[in-house]
Structure formats: C-alpha cells, structure tokens
KEPALO-227322 format. One record per residue: residue number from 1; x, y, z of N, C-alpha, C in turn. Coordinates in steps of 0.02 Angstrom, whole numbers, always signed. Example, Ala and Ser with C-alpha at 12.3 -4.5 7.8 and 13.67 -1.06 7.14 Angstrom:
BEGIN
<1; <+660; -284; +390>; <+615; -225; +390>; <+660; -165; +390>>
<2; <+642; -112; +354>; <+684; -53; +357>; <+645; +2; +394>>
This chain:
BEGIN
<1; <-3979; -3756; +2879>; <-4024; -3716; +2920>; <-3999; -3714; +2992>>
<2; <-3991; -3655; +3019>; <-3972; -3647; +3089>; <-4030; -3615; +3126>>
<3; <-4057; -3651; +3174>; <-4114; -3625; +3212>; <-4095; -3568; +3258>>
<4; <-4035; -3572; +3286>; <-4013; -3524; +3337>; <-3973; -3466; +3309>>
<5; <-3964; -3463; +3243>; <-3923; -3411; +3213>; <-3947; -3342; +3235>>
<6; <-3900; -3302; +3260>; <-3915; -3233; +3279>; <-3945; -3223; +3348>>
<7; <-3962; -3278; +3382>; <-3991; -3270; +3449>; <-3938; -3256; +3503>>
<8; <-3876; -3278; +3490>; <-3820; -3263; +3534>; <-3766; -3227; +3494>>
<9; <-3724; -3188; +3528>; <-3674; -3150; +3490>; <-3614; -3193; +3471>>
<10; <-3566; -3162; +3437>; <-3511; -3199; +3406>; <-3462; -3228; +3456>>
<11; <-3469; -3211; +3520>; <-3425; -3242; +3570>; <-3442; -3315; +3582>>
<12; <-3501; -3336; +3562>; <-3523; -3404; +3573>; <-3511; -3448; +3511>>
<13; <-3492; -3510; +3524>; <-3492; -3562; +3473>; <-3557; -3602; +3481>>
<14; <-3595; -3607; +3427>; <-3659; -3643; +3429>; <-3658; -3698; +3377>>
<15; <-3676; -3759; +3398>; <-3677; -3816; +3353>; <-3745; -3850; +3359>>
<16; <-3773; -3868; +3302>; <-3839; -3900; +3300>; <-3833; -3965; +3259>>
<17; <-3869; -4016; +3280>; <-3867; -4081; +3246>; <-3935; -4115; +3253>>
<18; <-3957; -4153; +3202>; <-4014; -4198; +3212>; <-3995; -4251; +3263>>
<19; <-4043; -4275; +3301>; <-4031; -4328; +3349>; <-4011; -4391; +3311>>
<20; <-3952; -4419; +3327>; <-3930; -4483; +3300>; <-3879; -4514; +3347>>
<21; <-3853; -4571; +3329>; <-3812; -4610; +3375>; <-3739; -4589; +3372>>
<22; <-3716; -4554; +3425>; <-3646; -4536; +3433>; <-3615; -4575; +3491>>
<23; <-3645; -4631; +3509>; <-3621; -4668; +3568>; <-3547; -4686; +3562>>
<24; <-3525; -4704; +3502>; <-3456; -4724; +3493>; <-3407; -4668; +3508>>
<25; <-3431; -4605; +3506>; <-3387; -4547; +3518>; <-3388; -4524; +3590>>
<26; <-3427; -4557; +3633>; <-3429; -4536; +3703>; <-3362; -4548; +3737>>
<27; <-3345; -4503; +3782>; <-3285; -4511; +3823>; <-3296; -4566; +3875>>
<28; <-3243; -4603; +3894>; <-3251; -4654; +3946>; <-3284; -4629; +4010>>
<29; <-3274; -4565; +4027>; <-3306; -4538; +4087>; <-3381; -4529; +4078>>
<30; <-3404; -4525; +4016>; <-3475; -4513; +4002>; <-3514; -4577; +3993>>
<31; <-3482; -4629; +3969>; <-3517; -4691; +3951>; <-3559; -4721; +4008>>
<32; <-3534; -4721; +4071>; <-3574; -4752; +4124>; <-3643; -4721; +4134>>
<33; <-3650; -4658; +4115>; <-3714; -4623; +4127>; <-3769; -4644; +4080>>
<34; <-3752; -4679; +4026>; <-3803; -4704; +3980>; <-3795; -4778; +3966>>
<35; <-3754; -4811; +4006>; <-3741; -4883; +3995>; <-3806; -4924; +3998>>
<36; <-3851; -4905; +4042>; <-3914; -4941; +4049>; <-3975; -4900; +4029>>
<37; <-3962; -4846; +3993>; <-4017; -4801; +3973>; <-4055; -4830; +3914>>
<38; <-4118; -4810; +3908>; <-4158; -4828; +3850>; <-4128; -4794; +3788>>
<39; <-4143; -4820; +3729>; <-4111; -4795; +3668>; <-4122; -4720; +3659>>
<40; <-4182; -4696; +3670>; <-4195; -4625; +3660>; <-4150; -4582; +3703>>
<41; <-4143; -4599; +3766>; <-4100; -4561; +3811>; <-4027; -4564; +3788>>
<42; <-4004; -4622; +3766>; <-3935; -4630; +3744>; <-3922; -4587; +3682>>
<43; <-3969; -4585; +3635>; <-3961; -4544; +3575>; <-3960; -4469; +3593>>
<44; <-4005; -4448; +3636>; <-4006; -4377; +3657>; <-3942; -4358; +3691>>
<45; <-3919; -4400; +3737>; <-3859; -4386; +3775>; <-3798; -4383; +3729>>
<46; <-3791; -4433; +3686>; <-3731; -4436; +3643>; <-3731; -4380; +3591>>
<47; <-3789; -4361; +3565>; <-3792; -4306; +3517>; <-3775; -4240; +3552>>
<48; <-3801; -4231; +3613>; <-3786; -4170; +3651>; <-3712; -4163; +3664>>
<49; <-3680; -4218; +3684>; <-3607; -4215; +3697>; <-3569; -4202; +3633>>
<50; <-3591; -4232; +3577>; <-3557; -4220; +3513>; <-3562; -4146; +3494>>
<51; <-3621; -4116; +3502>; <-3629; -4045; +3487>; <-3584; -4002; +3533>>
<52; <-3584; -4018; +3597>; <-3546; -3979; +3645>; <-3471; -3984; +3631>>
<53; <-3446; -4043; +3614>; <-3375; -4051; +3601>; <-3354; -4014; +3537>>
<54; <-3398; -4016; +3487>; <-3383; -3979; +3425>; <-3382; -3904; +3439>>
<55; <-3428; -3880; +3480>; <-3428; -3809; +3498>; <-3364; -3791; +3536>>
<56; <-3344; -3833; +3583>; <-3282; -3821; +3621>; <-3222; -3820; +3574>>
<57; <-3222; -3865; +3525>; <-3165; -3867; +3479>; <-3158; -3802; +3440>>
<58; <-3214; -3770; +3425>; <-3212; -3706; +3390>; <-3182; -3651; +3433>>
<59; <-3182; -3663; +3499>; <-3152; -3615; +3546>; <-3083; -3636; +3569>>
<60; <-3056; -3688; +3536>; <-2987; -3707; +3549>; <-2977; -3765; +3597>>
<61; <-3031; -3798; +3619>; <-3025; -3855; +3664>; <-3023; -3919; +3623>>
<62; <-2967; -3953; +3622>; <-2958; -4012; +3580>; <-3004; -4069; +3599>>
<63; <-3011; -4080; +3664>; <-3056; -4133; +3687>; <-3072; -4120; +3760>>
<64; <-3133; -4135; +3779>; <-3153; -4127; +3849>; <-3208; -4177; +3865>>
<65; <-3200; -4212; +3921>; <-3254; -4254; +3946>; <-3307; -4208; +3977>>
<66; <-3371; -4225; +3967>; <-3426; -4184; +3992>; <-3474; -4228; +4031>>
<67; <-3451; -4258; +4087>; <-3497; -4298; +4127>; <-3548; -4255; +4162>>
<68; <-3607; -4282; +4178>; <-3656; -4243; +4215>; <-3633; -4232; +4287>>
<69; <-3651; -4174; +4315>; <-3640; -4162; +4385>; <-3696; -4192; +4427>>
<70; <-3697; -4177; +4491>; <-3750; -4203; +4534>; <-3819; -4176; +4515>>
<71; <-3821; -4120; +4481>; <-3884; -4091; +4457>; <-3901; -4114; +4386>>
<72; <-3861; -4160; +4359>; <-3871; -4190; +4293>; <-3851; -4144; +4236>>
<73; <-3826; -4084; +4251>; <-3803; -4039; +4199>; <-3730; -4053; +4184>>
<74; <-3708; -4040; +4122>; <-3638; -4054; +4104>; <-3589; -4015; +4148>>
<75; <-3534; -4047; +4165>; <-3479; -4012; +4198>; <-3433; -3986; +4143>>
<76; <-3434; -3920; +4133>; <-3396; -3890; +4079>; <-3323; -3881; +4099>>
<77; <-3276; -3880; +4051>; <-3206; -3868; +4067>; <-3198; -3801; +4103>>
<78; <-3148; -3798; +4146>; <-3135; -3736; +4183>; <-3125; -3678; +4134>>
<79; <-3160; -3624; +4148>; <-3155; -3565; +4106>; <-3205; -3561; +4050>>
<80; <-3252; -3610; +4047>; <-3302; -3611; +3995>; <-3372; -3617; +4025>>
<81; <-3421; -3591; +3989>; <-3491; -3599; +4006>; <-3527; -3630; +3947>>
<82; <-3582; -3664; +3960>; <-3618; -3694; +3904>; <-3688; -3714; +3922>>
<83; <-3726; -3731; +3871>; <-3795; -3755; +3879>; <-3811; -3802; +3822>>
<84; <-3848; -3855; +3837>; <-3869; -3904; +3788>; <-3945; -3910; +3790>>
<85; <-3976; -3918; +3732>; <-4048; -3928; +3730>; <-4065; -3976; +3673>>
<86; <-4122; -4008; +3678>; <-4143; -4053; +3624>; <-4219; -4061; +3624>>
<87; <-4244; -4077; +3564>; <-4312; -4102; +3556>; <-4306; -4176; +3540>>
<88; <-4360; -4207; +3519>; <-4356; -4278; +3500>; <-4314; -4288; +3438>>
<89; <-4305; -4236; +3397>; <-4271; -4244; +3333>; <-4210; -4201; +3324>>
<90; <-4199; -4152; +3367>; <-4147; -4102; +3354>; <-4112; -4083; +3419>>
<91; <-4048; -4065; +3413>; <-4008; -4050; +3472>; <-3962; -3990; +3457>>
<92; <-3946; -3951; +3508>; <-3900; -3895; +3500>; <-3861; -3884; +3564>>
<93; <-3802; -3856; +3555>; <-3759; -3836; +3612>; <-3730; -3768; +3598>>
<94; <-3725; -3727; +3650>; <-3694; -3661; +3646>; <-3641; -3657; +3700>>
<95; <-3581; -3635; +3681>; <-3525; -3632; +3728>; <-3489; -3565; +3720>>
<96; <-3467; -3537; +3776>; <-3428; -3475; +3775>; <-3372; -3477; +3826>>
<97; <-3325; -3431; +3819>; <-3268; -3425; +3865>; <-3284; -3373; +3919>>
<98; <-3268; -3389; +3980>; <-3275; -3341; +4035>; <-3231; -3280; +4024>>
<99; <-3171; -3290; +3994>; <-3125; -3235; +3981>; <-3153; -3184; +3931>>
<100; <-3206; -3203; +3896>; <-3239; -3157; +3850>; <-3294; -3116; +3885>>
<101; <-3294; -3118; +3951>; <-3342; -3078; +3989>; <-3410; -3111; +3997>>
<102; <-3410; -3178; +3992>; <-3473; -3215; +3995>; <-3477; -3254; +4060>>
<103; <-3536; -3254; +4090>; <-3546; -3287; +4155>; <-3592; -3347; +4150>>
<104; <-3643; -3344; +4107>; <-3690; -3400; +4102>; <-3728; -3395; +4037>>
<105; <-3754; -3453; +4014>; <-3793; -3455; +3952>; <-3847; -3507; +3959>>
<106; <-3903; -3495; +3927>; <-3957; -3544; +3925>; <-3988; -3545; +3856>>
<107; <-4002; -3604; +3829>; <-4038; -3610; +3766>; <-4093; -3662; +3773>>
<108; <-4145; -3655; +3733>; <-4198; -3705; +3733>; <-4229; -3708; +3664>>
<109; <-4247; -3769; +3643>; <-4282; -3781; +3580>; <-4344; -3822; +3596>>
<110; <-4400; -3801; +3569>; <-4464; -3837; +3577>; <-4497; -3843; +3508>>
<111; <-4537; -3894; +3499>; <-4576; -3898; +3436>; <-4627; -3842; +3434>>
<112; <-4638; -3814; +3375>; <-4687; -3760; +3368>; <-4757; -3790; +3365>>
<113; <-4776; -3816; +3423>; <-4842; -3849; +3431>; <-4874; -3821; +3494>>
<114; <-4940; -3822; +3498>; <-4974; -3797; +3558>; <-4951; -3833; +3621>>
<115; <-4945; -3794; +3675>; <-4931; -3825; +3740>; <-4990; -3868; +3759>>
<116; <-4978; -3930; +3783>; <-5035; -3971; +3805>; <-5078; -3934; +3855>>
<117; <-5143; -3938; +3847>; <-5190; -3899; +3887>; <-5183; -3913; +3962>>
<118; <-5163; -3975; +3980>; <-5158; -3991; +4051>; <-5096; -3960; +4083>>
<119; <-5052; -3929; +4043>; <-4993; -3895; +4071>; <-5002; -3820; +4076>>
<120; <-5055; -3793; +4046>; <-5063; -3721; +4042>; <-5064; -3688; +4110>>
<121; <-5103; -3715; +4157>; <-5109; -3684; +4223>; <-5043; -3689; +4262>>
<122; <-5003; -3740; +4248>; <-4939; -3747; +4283>; <-4887; -3698; +4256>>
<123; <-4885; -3690; +4190>; <-4832; -3651; +4158>; <-4847; -3576; +4159>>
<124; <-4909; -3557; +4146>; <-4927; -3487; +4135>; <-4972; -3460; +4190>>
<125; <-4954; -3402; +4215>; <-4995; -3369; +4267>; <-5003; -3295; +4250>>
<126; <-5049; -3264; +4285>; <-5056; -3191; +4286>; <-5051; -3157; +4218>>
<127; <-5001; -3113; +4212>; <-4993; -3074; +4152>; <-4980; -3118; +4091>>
<128; <-4948; -3175; +4101>; <-4937; -3221; +4045>; <-5003; -3246; +4017>>
<129; <-5049; -3265; +4062>; <-5114; -3289; +4040>; <-5153; -3233; +4005>>
<130; <-5149; -3173; +4032>; <-5183; -3116; +4001>; <-5158; -3105; +3930>>
<131; <-5092; -3107; +3921>; <-5062; -3097; +3854>; <-5086; -3151; +3806>>
<132; <-5087; -3212; +3828>; <-5109; -3268; +3785>; <-5183; -3260; +3768>>
<133; <-5224; -3242; +3817>; <-5296; -3236; +3805>; <-5313; -3181; +3755>>
<134; <-5269; -3130; +3750>; <-5282; -3076; +3703>; <-5261; -3093; +3632>>
<135; <-5229; -3150; +3622>; <-5209; -3172; +3555>; <-5268; -3206; +3521>>
<136; <-5263; -3214; +3456>; <-5316; -3251; +3420>; <-5317; -3323; +3445>>
<137; <-5375; -3353; +3445>; <-5383; -3419; +3475>; <-5337; -3471; +3445>>
<138; <-5322; -3466; +3381>; <-5279; -3515; +3349>; <-5206; -3510; +3369>>
<139; <-5186; -3452; +3398>; <-5116; -3442; +3418>; <-5104; -3456; +3492>>
<140; <-5155; -3464; +3532>; <-5146; -3465; +3604>; <-5103; -3524; +3628>>
<141; <-5116; -3583; +3601>; <-5077; -3641; +3622>; <-5004; -3633; +3604>>
<142; <-4989; -3605; +3545>; <-4920; -3594; +3523>; <-4885; -3543; +3567>>
<143; <-4921; -3489; +3585>; <-4891; -3438; +3628>; <-4878; -3464; +3698>>
<144; <-4922; -3508; +3722>; <-4909; -3540; +3787>; <-4846; -3582; +3784>>
<145; <-4835; -3617; +3728>; <-4773; -3655; +3719>; <-4713; -3608; +3716>>
<146; <-4721; -3549; +3687>; <-4667; -3500; +3685>; <-4648; -3476; +3755>>
<147; <-4699; -3466; +3798>; <-4685; -3448; +3867>; <-4646; -3504; +3901>>
<148; <-4666; -3566; +3889>; <-4630; -3624; +3917>; <-4558; -3624; +3894>>
<149; <-4546; -3613; +3829>; <-4479; -3612; +3801>; <-4436; -3558; +3833>>
<150; <-4465; -3498; +3841>; <-4428; -3443; +3872>; <-4410; -3458; +3944>>
<151; <-4457; -3488; +3981>; <-4443; -3505; +4051>; <-4388; -3557; +4056>>
<152; <-4391; -3609; +4014>; <-4339; -3660; +4016>; <-4271; -3629; +4002>>
<153; <-4267; -3584; +3954>; <-4205; -3549; +3939>; <-4179; -3510; +3999>>
<154; <-4223; -3472; +4031>; <-4204; -3432; +4089>; <-4185; -3476; +4148>>
<155; <-4221; -3531; +4159>; <-4203; -3577; +4213>; <-4131; -3600; +4204>>
<156; <-4114; -3621; +4143>; <-4047; -3647; +4130>; <-3993; -3593; +4140>>
<157; <-4010; -3532; +4119>; <-3960; -3478; +4122>; <-3945; -3456; +4194>>
<158; <-3997; -3452; +4235>; <-3986; -3427; +4303>; <-3959; -3481; +4351>>
<159; <-3971; -3545; +4335>; <-3955; -3598; +4383>; <-3881; -3601; +4403>>
<160; <-3833; -3596; +4356>; <-3763; -3601; +4378>; <-3743; -3548; +4428>>
<161; <-3779; -3492; +4429>; <-3764; -3438; +4475>; <-3802; -3443; +4540>>
<162; <-3865; -3466; +4538>; <-3907; -3467; +4598>; <-3912; -3537; +4629>>
<163; <-3903; -3589; +4588>; <-3915; -3658; +4609>; <-3988; -3668; +4631>>
<164; <-4032; -3625; +4606>; <-4103; -3628; +4626>; <-4143; -3663; +4571>>
<165; <-4179; -3716; +4591>; <-4225; -3750; +4546>; <-4293; -3714; +4550>>
<166; <-4303; -3666; +4507>; <-4363; -3624; +4511>; <-4424; -3660; +4484>>
<167; <-4482; -3644; +4513>; <-4546; -3667; +4486>; <-4568; -3619; +4430>>
<168; <-4615; -3643; +4389>; <-4640; -3600; +4335>; <-4672; -3536; +4362>>
<169; <-4698; -3539; +4423>; <-4730; -3479; +4452>; <-4679; -3429; +4478>>
<170; <-4615; -3447; +4478>; <-4564; -3403; +4509>; <-4526; -3360; +4458>>
<171; <-4545; -3365; +4395>; <-4522; -3319; +4343>; <-4583; -3296; +4303>>
<172; <-4584; -3233; +4286>; <-4636; -3207; +4242>; <-4604; -3187; +4175>>
<173; <-4634; -3211; +4121>; <-4607; -3200; +4054>; <-4649; -3148; +4016>>
<174; <-4615; -3103; +3982>; <-4647; -3056; +3937>; <-4613; -3061; +3869>>
<175; <-4651; -3077; +3817>; <-4623; -3089; +3750>; <-4644; -3032; +3704>>
<176; <-4595; -3005; +3667>; <-4608; -2955; +3615>; <-4595; -2988; +3548>>
<177; <-4648; -3009; +3514>; <-4639; -3045; +3451>; <-4612; -3001; +3396>>
<178; <-4624; -2936; +3400>; <-4600; -2890; +3347>; <-4524; -2887; +3345>>
<179; <-4492; -2893; +3404>; <-4419; -2889; +3407>; <-4386; -2955; +3422>>
<180; <-4425; -3009; +3426>; <-4398; -3076; +3443>; <-4359; -3074; +3508>>
<181; <-4385; -3039; +3558>; <-4352; -3035; +3623>; <-4401; -3055; +3679>>
<182; <-4374; -3070; +3737>; <-4416; -3083; +3795>; <-4378; -3061; +3858>>
<183; <-4416; -3049; +3910>; <-4387; -3036; +3976>; <-4414; -3088; +4025>>
<184; <-4371; -3104; +4073>; <-4390; -3149; +4128>; <-4380; -3111; +4193>>
<185; <-4432; -3107; +4233>; <-4429; -3069; +4296>; <-4436; -3118; +4354>>
<186; <-4389; -3114; +4402>; <-4391; -3157; +4461>; <-4449; -3137; +4506>>
<187; <-4488; -3186; +4527>; <-4543; -3174; +4575>; <-4523; -3191; +4646>>
<188; <-4462; -3211; +4657>; <-4435; -3222; +4724>; <-4360; -3212; +4722>>
<189; <-4330; -3204; +4780>; <-4257; -3199; +4785>; <-4226; -3267; +4769>>
<190; <-4172; -3265; +4730>; <-4132; -3325; +4716>; <-4061; -3300; +4706>>
<191; <-4028; -3286; +4762>; <-3963; -3252; +4762>; <-3915; -3284; +4711>>
<192; <-3882; -3242; +4671>; <-3874; -3169; +4677>; <-3931; -3128; +4646>>
<193; <-3984; -3161; +4623>; <-4041; -3125; +4594>; <-4092; -3109; +4648>>
<194; <-4122; -3052; +4644>; <-4172; -3032; +4693>; <-4241; -3029; +4660>>
<195; <-4292; -3031; +4700>; <-4360; -3024; +4675>; <-4365; -2960; +4633>>
<196; <-4390; -2967; +4572>; <-4395; -2909; +4528>; <-4336; -2903; +4479>>
<197; <-4283; -2942; +4490>; <-4226; -2941; +4444>; <-4249; -2965; +4375>>
<198; <-4217; -2937; +4324>; <-4240; -2950; +4256>; <-4183; -2978; +4214>>
<199; <-4198; -3030; +4175>; <-4152; -3058; +4127>; <-4182; -3049; +4057>>
<200; <-4139; -3037; +4008>; <-4162; -3026; +3940>; <-4137; -3081; +3893>>
<201; <-4180; -3103; +3848>; <-4161; -3154; +3800>; <-4192; -3142; +3733>>
<202; <-4179; -3189; +3687>; <-4208; -3185; +3620>; <-4247; -3249; +3607>>
<203; <-4301; -3242; +3568>; <-4345; -3299; +3554>; <-4371; -3292; +3483>>
<204; <-4372; -3349; +3448>; <-4394; -3350; +3379>; <-4441; -3409; +3367>>
<205; <-4493; -3398; +3328>; <-4539; -3452; +3308>; <-4534; -3459; +3233>>
<206; <-4516; -3519; +3210>; <-4512; -3530; +3138>; <-4480; -3596; +3121>>
<207; <-4488; -3618; +3060>; <-4459; -3681; +3036>; <-4480; -3741; +3078>>
<208; <-4539; -3736; +3108>; <-4565; -3792; +3147>; <-4541; -3795; +3218>>
<209; <-4504; -3743; +3241>; <-4477; -3744; +3309>; <-4486; -3676; +3342>>
<210; <-4484; -3677; +3409>; <-4477; -3616; +3449>; <-4408; -3620; +3481>>
<211; <-4367; -3569; +3473>; <-4299; -3569; +3500>; <-4289; -3508; +3543>>
<212; <-4252; -3516; +3597>; <-4237; -3460; +3642>; <-4166; -3464; +3665>>
<213; <-4137; -3406; +3680>; <-4067; -3403; +3704>; <-4059; -3342; +3748>>
<214; <-4015; -3349; +3797>; <-4003; -3296; +3845>; <-3933; -3304; +3872>>
<215; <-3898; -3248; +3882>; <-3832; -3249; +3912>; <-3828; -3196; +3966>>
<216; <-3788; -3211; +4017>; <-3774; -3163; +4071>; <-3700; -3145; +4068>>
<217; <-3684; -3081; +4068>; <-3615; -3060; +4065>; <-3587; -3049; +4134>>
<218; <-3521; -3057; +4139>; <-3487; -3049; +4203>; <-3492; -2976; +4226>>
C-alpha cells in the first residue's frame, strides 16, 4: 500500500516505511542529533533518513548524509529537493532533482482522526470554518484535520523559498474533495510570494490517513 501514490508526478522518488529502528544506518554526521533523544524521536528521525536515502538512491545518489540545518529541516544534496513527514506509526520521504524543473516540495501525513477541539480555533479561520460548518456533523473534525494537513504541506513547500515560518492564520486552505485537490492562498507577503499568491496541491483521505503533497516548479 502506498499512501502517496499519484499525489506527485513521476519526477519524484517517493519512499514510505512503517516507523522502526534504522539507527544503525544513520550517517556519522546524523548520529549526534539523536544521541540523547528519547526513543520515539530517534525512531522517527532514523526512519525518515532511511526513506530519504532510499528515495535519493532511486535518483542516482549512492549515499548522502542528511543532517538537520539550523531550522531542523534536512540539508539535501546540492541539486536536490525533498520533504519528510511522519505520524506515530508511518513515515514518508519525497525527493526530486532541480534539473527536472523542480524548485520545492512538501508532503504531510496525518491520522484520519478528528482534529482536537482545542486546536480548531488556531488552525481554521474564516472561509475554512464556514466550509467545515456546512459539512455533516460527523465529518467536521476530520475535515478540520484535513485543513491542518494541507497547511502543514504548504508550510513545508514554501519555506525553502521564503524562509518564512507562517502562522496558521497566514494561509487560507480550500479543499475540493471531488478532485482530491486543494489550494493554499497567502494572507501576507512572504517573498517571493505575495499576499494573494496561490499554491496548488493534492490531498487524499483513506486507509486511515490523510495525505497531502505539493510541488513548486522552477
């Protein structure tokens, strides 16, 4: 089962794995970042790096260290872009070549469970709340989680270009469940993106997960 199948085009290598212990496979440059981490963090980190390295290998990179940068995001090899995401049980990485006309990518996986009620006002505003309120009551929590998933995906995708740590109120999400697509609209300038700029992604709910993916072309 591939959760992300079809959400990104064939230029991307996508690898998915259940969370497990890949610590022995970490590069020496990566080990210090989890040397004193709790077990859960170490498993998430090592599985993410294992997925990312396997994806890179499919694009011809024999081996690459992927230490975190100052923003805690992986430092990808020159000429490559990538994104890693995980839940408590599952992890995925998507990697592409810049020479294939790709500039940035973001992916996110969330459990297909209602968003905790205490997060609703933080994550969803305005038109997002209206859309959720018009759904059947049993779907509202799940749709709020879908908005969260789409925003996390868009945050990851735009960050390498803007270096902006956006708040949930600074992107507006519109989801079209019929086409498994969504749009993210900037509510403020974050150069090179301007207020009103729009990013497009894909989102799917199924198999116990909500998954989203988005790419920006050069």
